[in-house]
C-alpha positions, 0 to 999 in steps of 0.5 A: 444757255443750251445745257439748261432745259427751256422750262428752267431758263426763267431762273437765270433771268435778272428779273427773277433774282434767284440765288445760287448756293455754290459748293466748292472744295476745301483743301481736305476735300470737304465741301464748303457752301455759300449763297451767292449772287450770279448772272449769265453771260452766254453759256457761262454763269458768273459769280463775284467774290472778294479776293482771299475769301474761302470760296475764292481760295477754293476755286483758284486751287480746285476749279470744280464747283456745284451749285443749286439755283432756287426758284424764289417763289417755289423753293422745291423747283431748282436747277442743280449744276456741276461745272468748272471755273474756266476763268477768273479775273479782277479786271472789271470785277468791281463793275460786275459786283455793282451790276449784281448789286443792282440786280439784287438790291437796286443800287451799286455795291459799296466796296470796302476800302482795300477789298479786291473783287474777282469775277469767276466764269463757270461752265456748266457740265452737268445739269439736272432739275426738280420741280 
């Protein structure tokens, strides 16, 4: 991922199991913040949520997001990313949440009956770091 400084790329690797703190915008402009699992595909950060949750509704309506990715071993070391949701899809999202669950918990995700999963593709536009 070319926008991320090389010395912070380890935070994006599956074996690091970093969490991202995702910030979205509510209809009134106030922030909404949620810890999320994530992985990377090329230049994009991928997250997954259930359709209808607040972050889902927020990102569909207002695609500007911010996130902080914390180093799980040294929480004062982190990446701050601001970007935009450039795509979201239900196609393959059930497989994607299981992929993330294997990364973070070591087993597939048990999707509750009737829940629809959505994968979001986020393009980082601004990156800053702290260590």
